[in-house]
All heavy atoms as a GROMACS GRO file, in nm:
protein
  606
    1LEU      N    1   0.912  -1.064  -0.120
    1LEU     CA    2   0.839  -0.964  -0.197
    1LEU      C    3   0.702  -1.022  -0.232
    1LEU      O    4   0.692  -1.133  -0.285
    1LEU     CB    5   0.915  -0.928  -0.323
    1LEU     CG    6   0.843  -0.839  -0.424
    1LEU    CD1    7   0.813  -0.702  -0.365
    1LEU    CD2    8   0.925  -0.826  -0.550
    2GLN      N    9   0.598  -0.946  -0.201
    2GLN     CA   10   0.462  -0.982  -0.238
    2GLN      C   11   0.403  -0.868  -0.318
    2GLN      O   12   0.420  -0.750  -0.282
    2GLN     CB   13   0.378  -1.009  -0.113
    2GLN     CG   14   0.427  -1.129  -0.034
    2GLN     CD   15   0.349  -1.147   0.093
    2GLN    OE1   16   0.351  -1.061   0.179
    2GLN    NE2   17   0.281  -1.260   0.104
    3ILE      N   18   0.334  -0.902  -0.424
    3ILE     CA   19   0.279  -0.802  -0.516
    3ILE      C   20   0.131  -0.830  -0.537
    3ILE      O   21   0.090  -0.945  -0.556
    3ILE     CB   22   0.351  -0.807  -0.652
    3ILE    CG1   23   0.500  -0.777  -0.633
    3ILE    CG2   24   0.288  -0.710  -0.750
    3ILE    CD1   25   0.583  -0.805  -0.756
    4ALA      N   26   0.050  -0.725  -0.535
    4ALA     CA   27  -0.092  -0.736  -0.568
    4ALA      C   28  -0.128  -0.619  -0.658
    4ALA      O   29  -0.085  -0.506  -0.635
    4ALA     CB   30  -0.178  -0.734  -0.442
    5GLY      N   31  -0.204  -0.645  -0.761
    5GLY     CA   32  -0.243  -0.542  -0.855
    5GLY      C   33  -0.135  -0.518  -0.959
    5GLY      O   34  -0.030  -0.582  -0.959
    6LEU      N   35  -0.162  -0.424  -1.048
    6LEU     CA   36  -0.067  -0.386  -1.152
    6LEU      C   37  -0.033  -0.239  -1.138
    6LEU      O   38  -0.120  -0.154  -1.144
    6LEU     CB   39  -0.127  -0.412  -1.291
    6LEU     CG   40  -0.159  -0.558  -1.324
    6LEU    CD1   41  -0.235  -0.567  -1.456
    6LEU    CD2   42  -0.032  -0.640  -1.328
    7SER      N   43   0.095  -0.211  -1.119
    7SER     CA   44   0.137  -0.072  -1.095
    7SER      C   45   0.158   0.008  -1.224
    7SER      O   46   0.182   0.128  -1.218
    7SER     CB   47   0.264  -0.069  -1.010
    7SER     OG   48   0.369  -0.136  -1.077
    8GLN      N   49   0.149  -0.056  -1.338
    8GLN     CA   50   0.170   0.012  -1.464
    8GLN      C   51   0.076   0.131  -1.477
    8GLN      O   52  -0.044   0.120  -1.453
    8GLN     CB   53   0.148  -0.083  -1.580
    8GLN     CG   54   0.179  -0.024  -1.714
    8GLN     CD   55   0.164  -0.126  -1.825
    8GLN    OE1   56   0.114  -0.236  -1.804
    8GLN    NE2   57   0.209  -0.091  -1.942
    9GLY      N   58   0.130   0.246  -1.512
    9GLY     CA   59   0.050   0.366  -1.530
    9GLY      C   60   0.026   0.446  -1.404
    9GLY      O   61  -0.049   0.543  -1.405
   10PHE      N   62   0.094   0.411  -1.294
   10PHE     CA   63   0.074   0.485  -1.169
   10PHE      C   64   0.125   0.629  -1.183
   10PHE      O   65   0.216   0.656  -1.261
   10PHE     CB   66   0.143   0.414  -1.052
   10PHE     CG   67   0.293   0.428  -1.049
   10PHE    CD1   68   0.353   0.531  -0.977
   10PHE    CD2   69   0.374   0.338  -1.116
   10PHE    CE1   70   0.490   0.544  -0.974
   10PHE    CE2   71   0.511   0.350  -1.113
   10PHE     CZ   72   0.570   0.453  -1.042
   11ASP      N   73   0.063   0.720  -1.108
   11ASP     CA   74   0.110   0.858  -1.106
   11ASP      C   75   0.150   0.904  -0.966
   11ASP      O   76   0.195   1.016  -0.948
   11ASP     CB   77   0.006   0.953  -1.166
   11ASP     CG   78  -0.130   0.944  -1.101
   11ASP    OD1   79  -0.140   0.901  -0.984
   11ASP    OD2   80  -0.230   0.980  -1.166
   12LYS      N   81   0.133   0.814  -0.868
   12LYS     CA   82   0.171   0.846  -0.730
   12LYS      C   83   0.208   0.717  -0.658
   12LYS      O   84   0.141   0.615  -0.675
   12LYS     CB   85   0.057   0.915  -0.657
   12LYS     CG   86   0.089   0.958  -0.516
   12LYS     CD   87  -0.028   1.034  -0.454
   12LYS     CE   88   0.012   1.089  -0.320
   12LYS     NZ   89  -0.092   1.174  -0.264
   13VAL      N   90   0.316   0.722  -0.580
   13VAL     CA   91   0.354   0.607  -0.498
   13VAL      C   92   0.378   0.656  -0.356
   13VAL      O   93   0.435   0.763  -0.335
   13VAL     CB   94   0.479   0.534  -0.555
   13VAL    CG1   95   0.601   0.622  -0.555
   13VAL    CG2   96   0.505   0.406  -0.479
   14ILE      N   97   0.327   0.581  -0.260
   14ILE     CA   98   0.343   0.614  -0.118
   14ILE      C   99   0.415   0.498  -0.051
   14ILE      O  100   0.375   0.382  -0.066
   14ILE     CB  101   0.207   0.638  -0.051
   14ILE    CG1  102   0.138   0.759  -0.115
   14ILE    CG2  103   0.223   0.658   0.100
   14ILE    CD1  104  -0.003   0.782  -0.070
   15ILE      N  105   0.520   0.530   0.023
   15ILE     CA  106   0.600   0.428   0.091
   15ILE      C  107   0.561   0.425   0.239
   15ILE      O  108   0.554   0.528   0.304
   15ILE     CB  109   0.751   0.457   0.079
   15ILE    CG1  110   0.792   0.469  -0.068
   15ILE    CG2  111   0.832   0.351   0.153
   15ILE    CD1  112   0.779   0.343  -0.148
   16ARG      N  113   0.537   0.305   0.290
   16ARG     CA  114   0.512   0.284   0.433
   16ARG      C  115   0.629   0.202   0.485
   16ARG      O  116   0.657   0.094   0.433
   16ARG     CB  117   0.381   0.210   0.454
   16ARG     CG  118   0.347   0.186   0.602
   16ARG     CD  119   0.210   0.118   0.611
   16ARG     NE  120   0.172   0.088   0.747
   16ARG     CZ  121   0.104   0.170   0.826
   16ARG    NH1  122   0.065   0.288   0.781
   16ARG    NH2  123   0.072   0.133   0.949
   17GLY      N  124   0.697   0.253   0.585
   17GLY     CA  125   0.818   0.190   0.635
   17GLY      C  126   0.939   0.265   0.580
   17GLY      O  127   0.925   0.366   0.511
   18ASP      N  128   1.057   0.215   0.611
   18ASP     CA  129   1.180   0.282   0.570
   18ASP      C  130   1.251   0.197   0.465
   18ASP      O  131   1.318   0.099   0.498
   18ASP     CB  132   1.270   0.303   0.692
   18ASP     CG  133   1.390   0.390   0.661
   18ASP    OD1  134   1.418   0.415   0.542
   18ASP    OD2  135   1.456   0.433   0.756
   19SER      N  136   1.237   0.235   0.341
   19SER     CA  137   1.293   0.156   0.231
   19SER      C  138   1.445   0.166   0.223
   19SER      O  139   1.509   0.083   0.160
   19SER     CB  140   1.232   0.200   0.098
   19SER     OG  141   1.264   0.334   0.071
   20GLU      N  142   1.504   0.264   0.289
   20GLU     CA  143   1.649   0.281   0.283
   20GLU      C  144   1.721   0.215   0.400
   20GLU      O  145   1.832   0.166   0.385
   20GLU     CB  146   1.684   0.429   0.276
   20GLU     CG  147   1.638   0.493   0.146
   20GLU     CD  148   1.676   0.638   0.134
   20GLU    OE1  149   1.772   0.680   0.202
   20GLU    OE2  150   1.611   0.709   0.057
   21GLN      N  151   1.661   0.213   0.519
   21GLN     CA  152   1.727   0.161   0.638
   21GLN      C  153   1.678   0.023   0.680
   21GLN      O  154   1.746  -0.048   0.751
   21GLN     CB  155   1.706   0.257   0.755
   21GLN     CG  156   1.765   0.395   0.733
   21GLN     CD  157   1.917   0.393   0.725
   21GLN    OE1  158   1.982   0.315   0.792
   21GLN    NE2  159   1.972   0.475   0.638
   22ASP      N  160   1.561  -0.014   0.637
   22ASP     CA  161   1.497  -0.135   0.687
   22ASP      C  162   1.460  -0.226   0.570
   22ASP      O  163   1.435  -0.180   0.460
   22ASP     CB  164   1.370  -0.095   0.764
   22ASP     CG  165   1.318  -0.202   0.856
   22ASP    OD1  166   1.380  -0.308   0.866
   22ASP    OD2  167   1.215  -0.178   0.920
   23ARG      N  168   1.453  -0.352   0.594
   23ARG     CA  169   1.410  -0.447   0.490
   23ARG      C  170   1.263  -0.481   0.510
   23ARG      O  171   1.222  -0.595   0.492
   23ARG     CB  172   1.496  -0.572   0.495
   23ARG     CG  173   1.637  -0.546   0.452
   23ARG     CD  174   1.718  -0.674   0.454
   23ARG     NE  175   1.855  -0.645   0.424
   23ARG     CZ  176   1.916  -0.688   0.316
   23ARG    NH1  177   1.852  -0.762   0.230
   23ARG    NH2  178   2.041  -0.659   0.295
   24SER      N  179   1.186  -0.381   0.547
   24SER     CA  180   1.044  -0.399   0.571
   24SER      C  181   0.972  -0.270   0.531
   24SER      O  182   0.979  -0.170   0.601
   24SER     CB  183   1.020  -0.429   0.719
   24SER     OG  184   0.882  -0.431   0.747
   25PHE      N  185   0.907  -0.275   0.415
   25PHE     CA  186   0.831  -0.158   0.369
   25PHE      C  187   0.730  -0.202   0.265
   25PHE      O  188   0.736  -0.313   0.212
   25PHE     CB  189   0.924  -0.050   0.313
   25PHE     CG  190   0.997  -0.088   0.188
   25PHE    CD1  191   0.944  -0.061   0.063
   25PHE    CD2  192   1.119  -0.153   0.195
   25PHE    CE1  193   1.011  -0.097  -0.053
   25PHE    CE2  194   1.188  -0.190   0.080
   25PHE     CZ  195   1.134  -0.162  -0.044
   26ALA      N  196   0.636  -0.113   0.237
   26ALA     CA  197   0.537  -0.138   0.132
   26ALA      C  198   0.526  -0.013   0.045
   26ALA      O  199   0.530   0.099   0.096
   26ALA     CB  200   0.402  -0.172   0.192
   27ALA      N  201   0.515  -0.034  -0.084
   27ALA     CA  202   0.494   0.074  -0.180
   27ALA      C  203   0.351   0.062  -0.233
   27ALA      O  204   0.314  -0.043  -0.288
   27ALA     CB  205   0.594   0.065  -0.294
   28PHE      N  206   0.272   0.166  -0.213
   28PHE     CA  207   0.133   0.169  -0.256
   28PHE      C  208   0.123   0.258  -0.380
   28PHE      O  209   0.167   0.373  -0.378
   28PHE     CB  210   0.043   0.226  -0.145
   28PHE     CG  211   0.045   0.143  -0.020
   28PHE    CD1  212   0.140   0.165   0.079
   28PHE    CD2  213  -0.048   0.043   0.000
   28PHE    CE1  214   0.142   0.088   0.194
   28PHE    CE2  215  -0.047  -0.034   0.115
   28PHE     CZ  216   0.049  -0.011   0.212
   29TYR      N  217   0.066   0.206  -0.486
   29TYR     CA  218   0.058   0.276  -0.614
   29TYR      C  219  -0.084   0.326  -0.641
   29TYR      O  220  -0.180   0.253  -0.619
   29TYR     CB  221   0.101   0.183  -0.728
   29TYR     CG  222   0.243   0.136  -0.715
   29TYR    CD1  223   0.273   0.019  -0.644
   29TYR    CD2  224   0.348   0.207  -0.771
   29TYR    CE1  225   0.404  -0.026  -0.631
   29TYR    CE2  226   0.479   0.163  -0.758
   29TYR     CZ  227   0.506   0.047  -0.688
   29TYR     OH  228   0.636   0.004  -0.674
   30PHE      N  229  -0.092   0.449  -0.691
   30PHE     CA  230  -0.220   0.512  -0.722
   30PHE      C  231  -0.217   0.566  -0.865
   30PHE      O  232  -0.112   0.607  -0.915
   30PHE     CB  233  -0.248   0.629  -0.626
   30PHE     CG  234  -0.272   0.587  -0.485
   30PHE    CD1  235  -0.166   0.560  -0.400
   30PHE    CD2  236  -0.401   0.574  -0.437
   30PHE    CE1  237  -0.187   0.521  -0.269
   30PHE    CE2  238  -0.424   0.534  -0.306
   30PHE     CZ  239  -0.316   0.508  -0.222
   31CYS      N  240  -0.332   0.567  -0.928
   31CYS     CA  241  -0.350   0.629  -1.058
   31CYS      C  242  -0.476   0.714  -1.052
   31CYS      O  243  -0.584   0.660  -1.026
   31CYS     CB  244  -0.362   0.523  -1.167
   31CYS     SG  245  -0.379   0.592  -1.332
   32GLU      N  246  -0.459   0.843  -1.071
   32GLU     CA  247  -0.570   0.939  -1.066
   32GLU      C  248  -0.650   0.924  -0.936
   32GLU      O  249  -0.773   0.923  -0.936
   32GLU     CB  250  -0.660   0.924  -1.188
   32GLU     CG  251  -0.587   0.955  -1.317
   32GLU     CD  252  -0.672   0.938  -1.442
   32GLU    OE1  253  -0.792   0.900  -1.430
   32GLU    OE2  254  -0.619   0.960  -1.551
   33GLY      N  255  -0.578   0.904  -0.824
   33GLY     CA  256  -0.641   0.895  -0.694
   33GLY      C  257  -0.695   0.758  -0.657
   33GLY      O  258  -0.742   0.736  -0.545
   34ARG      N  259  -0.688   0.662  -0.749
   34ARG     CA  260  -0.739   0.527  -0.725
   34ARG      C  261  -0.624   0.433  -0.691
   34ARG      O  262  -0.523   0.431  -0.761
   34ARG     CB  263  -0.814   0.478  -0.849
   34ARG     CG  264  -0.886   0.346  -0.830
   34ARG     CD  265  -0.970   0.311  -0.953
   34ARG     NE  266  -0.892   0.309  -1.075
   34ARG     CZ  267  -0.830   0.202  -1.124
   34ARG    NH1  268  -0.836   0.087  -1.062
   34ARG    NH2  269  -0.762   0.210  -1.237
   35PHE      N  270  -0.640   0.356  -0.585
   35PHE     CA  271  -0.541   0.258  -0.543
   35PHE      C  272  -0.537   0.144  -0.644
   35PHE      O  273  -0.640   0.082  -0.672
   35PHE     CB  274  -0.578   0.206  -0.404
   35PHE     CG  275  -0.488   0.098  -0.350
   35PHE    CD1  276  -0.351   0.114  -0.348
   35PHE    CD2  277  -0.542  -0.019  -0.300
   35PHE    CE1  278  -0.268   0.015  -0.298
   35PHE    CE2  279  -0.461  -0.119  -0.250
   35PHE     CZ  280  -0.324  -0.102  -0.248
   36ILE      N  281  -0.417   0.115  -0.702
   36ILE     CA  282  -0.410   0.015  -0.808
   36ILE      C  283  -0.316  -0.102  -0.778
   36ILE      O  284  -0.328  -0.208  -0.842
   36ILE     CB  285  -0.372   0.077  -0.944
   36ILE    CG1  286  -0.236   0.148  -0.936
   36ILE    CG2  287  -0.482   0.172  -0.991
   36ILE    CD1  288  -0.181   0.190  -1.072
   37ALA      N  289  -0.220  -0.085  -0.685
   37ALA     CA  290  -0.125  -0.194  -0.662
   37ALA      C  291  -0.044  -0.171  -0.536
   37ALA      O  292  -0.036  -0.058  -0.484
   37ALA     CB  293  -0.030  -0.208  -0.781
   38VAL      N  294   0.018  -0.278  -0.488
   38VAL     CA  295   0.111  -0.271  -0.375
   38VAL      C  296   0.226  -0.367  -0.400
   38VAL      O  297   0.208  -0.474  -0.456
   38VAL     CB  298   0.041  -0.305  -0.240
   38VAL    CG1  299  -0.005  -0.449  -0.237
   38VAL    CG2  300   0.132  -0.274  -0.122
   39ASP      N  301   0.345  -0.325  -0.360
   39ASP     CA  302   0.462  -0.411  -0.352
   39ASP      C  303   0.501  -0.411  -0.205
   39ASP      O  304   0.526  -0.304  -0.148
   39ASP     CB  305   0.580  -0.357  -0.433
   39ASP     CG  306   0.553  -0.356  -0.583
   39ASP    OD1  307   0.466  -0.431  -0.628
   39ASP    OD2  308   0.620  -0.278  -0.653
   40ALA      N  309   0.504  -0.527  -0.141
   40ALA     CA  310   0.533  -0.535   0.002
   40ALA      C  311   0.653  -0.625   0.028
   40ALA      O  312   0.659  -0.737  -0.024
   40ALA     CB  313   0.411  -0.588   0.077
   41ILE      N  314   0.746  -0.576   0.106
   41ILE     CA  315   0.863  -0.653   0.146
   41ILE      C  316   0.858  -0.667   0.298
   41ILE      O  317   0.865  -0.566   0.370
   41ILE     CB  318   0.993  -0.585   0.101
   41ILE    CG1  319   0.997  -0.580  -0.051
   41ILE    CG2  320   1.115  -0.657   0.159
   41ILE    CD1  321   1.115  -0.510  -0.110
   42ASN      N  322   0.841  -0.790   0.344
   42ASN     CA  323   0.831  -0.819   0.488
   42ASN      C  324   0.721  -0.738   0.555
   42ASN      O  325   0.736  -0.691   0.668
   42ASN     CB  326   0.966  -0.796   0.557
   42ASN     CG  327   1.072  -0.890   0.507
   42ASN    OD1  328   1.045  -1.006   0.480
   42ASN    ND2  329   1.193  -0.840   0.492
   43ARG      N  330   0.610  -0.720   0.487
   43ARG     CA  331   0.493  -0.648   0.538
   43ARG      C  332   0.367  -0.728   0.506
   43ARG      O  333   0.284  -0.688   0.424
   43ARG     CB  334   0.483  -0.508   0.478
   43ARG     CG  335   0.590  -0.410   0.517
   43ARG     CD  336   0.556  -0.353   0.653
   43ARG     NE  337   0.658  -0.260   0.698
   43ARG     CZ  338   0.633  -0.148   0.763
   43ARG    NH1  339   0.510  -0.114   0.791
   43ARG    NH2  340   0.731  -0.071   0.803
   44PRO      N  341   0.350  -0.845   0.570
   44PRO     CA  342   0.235  -0.929   0.535
   44PRO      C  343   0.100  -0.863   0.564
   44PRO      O  344   0.004  -0.885   0.490
   44PRO     CB  345   0.255  -1.055   0.619
   44PRO     CG  346   0.348  -1.015   0.728
   44PRO     CD  347   0.434  -0.906   0.673
   45LYS      N  348   0.089  -0.785   0.670
   45LYS     CA  349  -0.039  -0.721   0.703
   45LYS      C  350  -0.078  -0.620   0.594
   45LYS      O  351  -0.193  -0.617   0.550
   45LYS     CB  352  -0.028  -0.654   0.840
   45LYS     CG  353  -0.159  -0.615   0.899
   45LYS     CD  354  -0.139  -0.570   1.043
   45LYS     CE  355  -0.269  -0.538   1.110
   45LYS     NZ  356  -0.250  -0.492   1.248
   46GLU      N  357   0.018  -0.540   0.552
   46GLU     CA  358  -0.008  -0.442   0.446
   46GLU      C  359  -0.047  -0.513   0.316
   46GLU      O  360  -0.138  -0.471   0.246
   46GLU     CB  361   0.114  -0.352   0.422
   46GLU     CG  362   0.130  -0.242   0.524
   46GLU     CD  363   0.202  -0.284   0.652
   46GLU    OE1  364   0.218  -0.406   0.677
   46GLU    OE2  365   0.241  -0.194   0.728
   47PHE      N  366   0.023  -0.624   0.288
   47PHE     CA  367  -0.008  -0.699   0.166
   47PHE      C  368  -0.151  -0.754   0.170
   47PHE      O  369  -0.227  -0.738   0.074
   47PHE     CB  370   0.092  -0.813   0.147
   47PHE     CG  371   0.054  -0.904   0.034
   47PHE    CD1  372   0.068  -0.863  -0.098
   47PHE    CD2  373   0.002  -1.030   0.059
   47PHE    CE1  374   0.030  -0.947  -0.202
   47PHE    CE2  375  -0.035  -1.114  -0.045
   47PHE     CZ  376  -0.021  -1.072  -0.175
   48MET      N  377  -0.188  -0.819   0.280
   48MET     CA  378  -0.321  -0.879   0.289
   48MET      C  379  -0.432  -0.774   0.284
   48MET      O  380  -0.534  -0.794   0.215
   48MET     CB  381  -0.334  -0.965   0.415
   48MET     CG  382  -0.250  -1.091   0.411
   48MET     SD  383  -0.278  -1.193   0.263
   48MET     CE  384  -0.448  -1.239   0.283
   49MET      N  385  -0.414  -0.664   0.355
   49MET     CA  386  -0.515  -0.557   0.352
   49MET      C  387  -0.527  -0.500   0.210
   49MET      O  388  -0.638  -0.474   0.162
   49MET     CB  389  -0.479  -0.446   0.450
   49MET     CG  390  -0.483  -0.485   0.596
   49MET     SD  391  -0.647  -0.523   0.659
   49MET     CE  392  -0.733  -0.371   0.632
   50SER      N  393  -0.416  -0.483   0.144
   50SER     CA  394  -0.415  -0.428   0.008
   50SER      C  395  -0.481  -0.523  -0.090
   50SER      O  396  -0.558  -0.481  -0.176
   50SER     CB  397  -0.273  -0.399  -0.036
   50SER     OG  398  -0.215  -0.300   0.043
   51LYS      N  399  -0.449  -0.650  -0.078
   51LYS     CA  400  -0.507  -0.750  -0.168
   51LYS      C  401  -0.660  -0.752  -0.155
   51LYS      O  402  -0.731  -0.753  -0.255
   51LYS     CB  403  -0.448  -0.887  -0.134
   51LYS     CG  404  -0.485  -0.995  -0.231
   51LYS     CD  405  -0.411  -1.123  -0.196
   51LYS     CE  406  -0.457  -1.236  -0.283
   51LYS     NZ  407  -0.392  -1.362  -0.248
   52ARG      N  408  -0.708  -0.747  -0.032
   52ARG     CA  409  -0.854  -0.742  -0.010
   52ARG      C  410  -0.915  -0.616  -0.069
   52ARG      O  411  -1.021  -0.619  -0.130
   52ARG     CB  412  -0.885  -0.748   0.139
   52ARG     CG  413  -0.881  -0.886   0.194
   52ARG     CD  414  -0.935  -0.891   0.336
   52ARG     NE  415  -0.858  -0.991   0.408
   52ARG     CZ  416  -0.801  -0.975   0.524
   52ARG    NH1  417  -0.813  -0.862   0.589
   52ARG    NH2  418  -0.733  -1.072   0.579
   53ALA      N  419  -0.847  -0.502  -0.046
   53ALA     CA  420  -0.898  -0.375  -0.097
   53ALA      C  421  -0.903  -0.374  -0.249
   53ALA      O  422  -1.001  -0.327  -0.309
   53ALA     CB  423  -0.812  -0.260  -0.046
   54LEU      N  424  -0.801  -0.426  -0.312
   54LEU     CA  425  -0.798  -0.430  -0.458
   54LEU      C  426  -0.907  -0.521  -0.514
   54LEU      O  427  -0.971  -0.488  -0.614
   54LEU     CB  428  -0.661  -0.476  -0.507
   54LEU     CG  429  -0.548  -0.375  -0.486
   54LEU    CD1  430  -0.413  -0.443  -0.502
   54LEU    CD2  431  -0.562  -0.258  -0.581
   55THR      N  432  -0.931  -0.632  -0.448
   55THR     CA  433  -1.033  -0.727  -0.493
   55THR      C  434  -1.174  -0.671  -0.477
   55THR      O  435  -1.260  -0.689  -0.563
   55THR     CB  436  -1.021  -0.859  -0.415
   55THR    OG1  437  -0.890  -0.911  -0.435
   55THR    CG2  438  -1.121  -0.961  -0.462
   56SER      N  439  -1.196  -0.600  -0.365
   56SER     CA  440  -1.331  -0.552  -0.335
   56SER      C  441  -1.358  -0.408  -0.380
   56SER      O  442  -1.470  -0.361  -0.369
   56SER     CB  443  -1.356  -0.561  -0.184
   56SER     OG  444  -1.273  -0.468  -0.116
   57GLY      N  445  -1.255  -0.338  -0.427
   57GLY     CA  446  -1.272  -0.199  -0.468
   57GLY      C  447  -1.279  -0.104  -0.350
   57GLY      O  448  -1.330   0.008  -0.362
   58GLN      N  449  -1.228  -0.147  -0.237
   58GLN     CA  450  -1.230  -0.068  -0.114
   58GLN      C  451  -1.142   0.056  -0.127
   58GLN      O  452  -1.038   0.054  -0.193
   58GLN     CB  453  -1.179  -0.156   0.000
   58GLN     CG  454  -1.187  -0.100   0.136
   58GLN     CD  455  -1.139  -0.202   0.240
   58GLN    OE1  456  -1.079  -0.302   0.207
   58GLN    NE2  457  -1.165  -0.174   0.364
   59ASN      N  458  -1.183   0.166  -0.063
   59ASN     CA  459  -1.106   0.289  -0.065
   59ASN      C  460  -0.987   0.282   0.030
   59ASN      O  461  -0.991   0.211   0.130
   59ASN     CB  462  -1.193   0.408  -0.025
   59ASN     CG  463  -1.294   0.444  -0.131
   59ASN    OD1  464  -1.269   0.426  -0.249
   59ASN    ND2  465  -1.409   0.493  -0.088
   60VAL      N  466  -0.883   0.357  -0.002
   60VAL     CA  467  -0.763   0.366   0.081
   60VAL      C  468  -0.735   0.513   0.106
   60VAL      O  469  -0.744   0.595   0.015
   60VAL     CB  470  -0.642   0.301   0.010
   60VAL    CG1  471  -0.519   0.307   0.095
   60VAL    CG2  472  -0.673   0.158  -0.029
   61ASP      N  473  -0.703   0.546   0.231
   61ASP     CA  474  -0.671   0.684   0.266
   61ASP      C  475  -0.521   0.706   0.249
   61ASP      O  476  -0.442   0.662   0.333
   61ASP     CB  477  -0.712   0.712   0.411
   61ASP     CG  478  -0.693   0.856   0.451
   61ASP    OD1  479  -0.617   0.929   0.383
   61ASP    OD2  480  -0.753   0.898   0.551
   62PRO      N  481  -0.477   0.774   0.144
   62PRO     CA  482  -0.334   0.792   0.119
   62PRO      C  483  -0.264   0.876   0.224
   62PRO      O  484  -0.142   0.868   0.238
   62PRO     CB  485  -0.328   0.859  -0.019
   62PRO     CG  486  -0.462   0.920  -0.038
   62PRO     CD  487  -0.560   0.838   0.041
   63LEU      N  488  -0.338   0.954   0.301
   63LEU     CA  489  -0.276   1.036   0.406
   63LEU      C  490  -0.234   0.952   0.527
   63LEU      O  491  -0.142   0.989   0.599
   63LEU     CB  492  -0.371   1.148   0.450
   63LEU     CG  493  -0.409   1.247   0.340
   63LEU    CD1  494  -0.510   1.348   0.394
   63LEU    CD2  495  -0.287   1.318   0.285
   64LYS      N  496  -0.300   0.839   0.549
   64LYS     CA  497  -0.267   0.753   0.663
   64LYS      C  498  -0.161   0.648   0.630
   64LYS      O  499  -0.097   0.595   0.719
   64LYS     CB  500  -0.393   0.684   0.715
   64LYS     CG  501  -0.492   0.779   0.777
   64LYS     CD  502  -0.614   0.707   0.826
   64LYS     CE  503  -0.714   0.805   0.888
   64LYS     NZ  504  -0.837   0.737   0.931
   65LEU      N  505  -0.143   0.619   0.503
   65LEU     CA  506  -0.052   0.511   0.463
   65LEU      C  507   0.093   0.530   0.509
   65LEU      O  508   0.153   0.435   0.558
   65LEU     CB  509  -0.055   0.491   0.311
   65LEU     CG  510  -0.178   0.421   0.256
   65LEU    CD1  511  -0.173   0.419   0.104
   65LEU    CD2  512  -0.189   0.281   0.312
   66PRO      N  513   0.153   0.646   0.493
   66PRO     CA  514   0.296   0.656   0.526
   66PRO      C  515   0.327   0.656   0.676
   66PRO      O  516   0.443   0.638   0.714
   66PRO     CB  517   0.340   0.787   0.462
   66PRO     CG  518   0.216   0.867   0.446
   66PRO     CD  519   0.103   0.769   0.434
   67ASP      N  520   0.228   0.673   0.760
   67ASP     CA  521   0.250   0.685   0.905
   67ASP      C  522   0.243   0.548   0.973
   67ASP      O  523   0.134   0.494   0.994
   67ASP     CB  524   0.147   0.780   0.965
   67ASP     CG  525   0.174   0.815   1.109
   67ASP    OD1  526   0.255   0.746   1.175
   67ASP    OD2  527   0.112   0.912   1.158
   68ASP      N  528   0.358   0.492   1.009
   68ASP     CA  529   0.363   0.361   1.073
   68ASP      C  530   0.300   0.358   1.211
   68ASP      O  531   0.271   0.251   1.264
   68ASP     CB  532   0.508   0.312   1.084
   68ASP     CG  533   0.542   0.206   0.982
   68ASP    OD1  534   0.450   0.147   0.924
   68ASP    OD2  535   0.662   0.182   0.960
   69SER      N  536   0.278   0.475   1.271
   69SER     CA  537   0.214   0.478   1.404
   69SER      C  538   0.063   0.455   1.394
   69SER      O  539  -0.002   0.427   1.493
   69SER     CB  540   0.244   0.609   1.476
   69SER     OG  541   0.178   0.718   1.414
   70ILE      N  542   0.008   0.468   1.273
   70ILE     CA  543  -0.134   0.442   1.249
   70ILE      C  544  -0.148   0.298   1.203
   70ILE      O  545  -0.079   0.254   1.110
   70ILE     CB  546  -0.190   0.537   1.141
   70ILE    CG1  547  -0.180   0.682   1.188
   70ILE    CG2  548  -0.333   0.501   1.104
   70ILE    CD1  549  -0.218   0.784   1.080
   71ASP      N  550  -0.236   0.222   1.267
   71ASP     CA  551  -0.260   0.083   1.227
   71ASP      C  552  -0.304   0.081   1.082
   71ASP      O  553  -0.390   0.161   1.040
   71ASP     CB  554  -0.368   0.021   1.317
   71ASP     CG  555  -0.379  -0.129   1.299
   71ASP    OD1  556  -0.386  -0.176   1.183
   71ASP    OD2  557  -0.380  -0.200   1.401
   72ILE      N  558  -0.248  -0.009   1.004
   72ILE     CA  559  -0.279  -0.016   0.862
   72ILE      C  560  -0.428  -0.036   0.837
   72ILE      O  561  -0.482   0.014   0.737
   72ILE     CB  562  -0.194  -0.125   0.790
   72ILE    CG1  563  -0.207  -0.114   0.639
   72ILE    CG2  564  -0.230  -0.264   0.840
   72ILE    CD1  565  -0.156   0.012   0.579
   73LYS      N  566  -0.498  -0.103   0.928
   73LYS     CA  567  -0.643  -0.122   0.911
   73LYS      C  568  -0.717   0.011   0.903
   73LYS      O  569  -0.819   0.021   0.835
   73LYS     CB  570  -0.700  -0.203   1.028
   73LYS     CG  571  -0.660  -0.348   1.026
   73LYS     CD  572  -0.735  -0.420   1.137
   73LYS     CE  573  -0.641  -0.508   1.213
   73LYS     NZ  574  -0.704  -0.573   1.326
   74ASP      N  575  -0.666   0.112   0.972
   74ASP     CA  576  -0.732   0.242   0.974
   74ASP      C  577  -0.714   0.319   0.842
   74ASP      O  578  -0.781   0.419   0.820
   74ASP     CB  579  -0.681   0.326   1.090
   74ASP     CG  580  -0.722   0.267   1.225
   74ASP    OD1  581  -0.825   0.197   1.230
   74ASP    OD2  582  -0.649   0.289   1.323
   75ALA      N  583  -0.623   0.275   0.757
   75ALA     CA  584  -0.603   0.341   0.627
   75ALA      C  585  -0.701   0.288   0.523
   75ALA      O  586  -0.720   0.350   0.419
   75ALA     CB  587  -0.460   0.321   0.579
   76PHE      N  588  -0.762   0.173   0.551
   76PHE     CA  589  -0.857   0.114   0.458
   76PHE      C  590  -0.998   0.134   0.511
   76PHE      O  591  -1.031   0.090   0.619
   76PHE     CB  592  -0.827  -0.036   0.442
   76PHE     CG  593  -0.698  -0.063   0.371
   76PHE    CD1  594  -0.579  -0.064   0.440
   76PHE    CD2  595  -0.695  -0.085   0.234
   76PHE    CE1  596  -0.458  -0.087   0.376
   76PHE    CE2  597  -0.576  -0.109   0.169
   76PHE     CZ  598  -0.457  -0.109   0.240
   77ASN      N  599  -1.084   0.204   0.434
   77ASN     CA  600  -1.220   0.233   0.479
   77ASN      C  601  -1.316   0.135   0.416
   77ASN      O  602  -1.315   0.105   0.306
   77ASN     CB  603  -1.266   0.374   0.443
   77ASN     CG  604  -1.154   0.472   0.420
   77ASN    OD1  605  -1.038   0.442   0.426
   77ASN    ND2  606  -1.192   0.592   0.394
   0.00000   0.00000   0.00000
């Protein structure tokens, strides 16, 4: 488990991967449309991209996050 940011106060969570069938997924937390945190289990790429985005204030496209067929890099603008 890798965690970046603080999810306290989130109003939306988006899951990437299958949290019920697989031991590899990431939960992305948003508050009022702003990306605030990630919890990643066996998802190092999602964790690293999220950590960079949180540090730099980079935007995240919540519509691309849940689709594993889209490269995670394309969700971060």
